[in-house]
N, C-alpha and C positions, 0 to 999 in steps of 0.2 A: 793292470793299468799302472804304469810307472808314474811316480811323482817326484818332484825335486826335493832334495834334502837340504838345500841352501835357502836362505831367506829372500827369495824373489817371488812375488805374487803374480797370479794370473797366467801361469805357464801351463800349457796343454802339450805335453811331450808326445802325445799320440795322435795329434791332429794337425791340420794346416792352420797356420797363424792367420788371425784376422787382419784385415788391412782397411785403411781409409784412403780415399782419393784426395790428392792435393788439388790446387787450382788448375794445374796442367793436366789433370786426369790420371796422374801416375799413382799406382797403388803403393802406399807406404805402410809397412807393418806397424802394428800397435805396440809391439815389444821389439827390443833390439838393444844394441846394434848387431849387425851381422857379425858372426864370430863369438857372440856371447856363449858362454859355456856354463853348464851346471852338472852336478852329480845327482843321480837318482837312487831311490831305494832298491832298485834291482842290480846295483853294482856297476852300472854303465855310466859313462860320461856322454853328455849330449852337447852338440854344437848347433847353434842357430844359423841356418844357411838358406840360400835361395836355390830352387831347382832350376838347373840350366836346360833341362829336357824333361819329358814325361817320365816319372819314376813311380813304379808300383809299390804298394805297401810291403814292408819287410823285405825289400830288395837288398840282398847281402853284398852286392857288388858296387855300392855307391862310393864315389870318391868325393872329397870336399877339398877344393883348392884352398891352401893355407893363407893366401893373400887376398883373394876376392870373395871367398866363402860362397862360391857357386858349386852346387853339387851336380854330379853327372852319374848316370846309371851304368858305369863301367869301371872295372879294375880298381876296386877299393875295398875297404874294410868297414865301412859305415852301413848302418841299417836305416831305412826311412821308416818313420812312424806311421805314415799315412800315404795313400796314393796322392801324387802331386802332378799337376800340369806344369809345363814350363813357365817359369816366372813366379810360381807359388813360393811362399816362405814357410819353413817348418824346422823341426828338430831332427837331427840325425844322431844315432847312438853308436858308440864304439866301446869295446872293452876298456876299462880304465886301469887294469892291472896287466 
């Protein structure tokens, strides 16, 4: 299990992020913003993003858009830490070196 080596609390790098609904019923992640990055004890860099489609756990072909921070399960170099449904929030890892 990876854990962050930077001083941010409450980060689960291997799971889907918790959300709370706002008054309009929209799910808002309890950590953020999108694009937040951290380094972990396993030597990987993680970026917080939203799944743009269903993504399986440890999918090695995820790509993360650098301006919207939406992840897709095609043509990339990121790994998903957990299985995600479209619209879920979570952490995606990439080699940091």
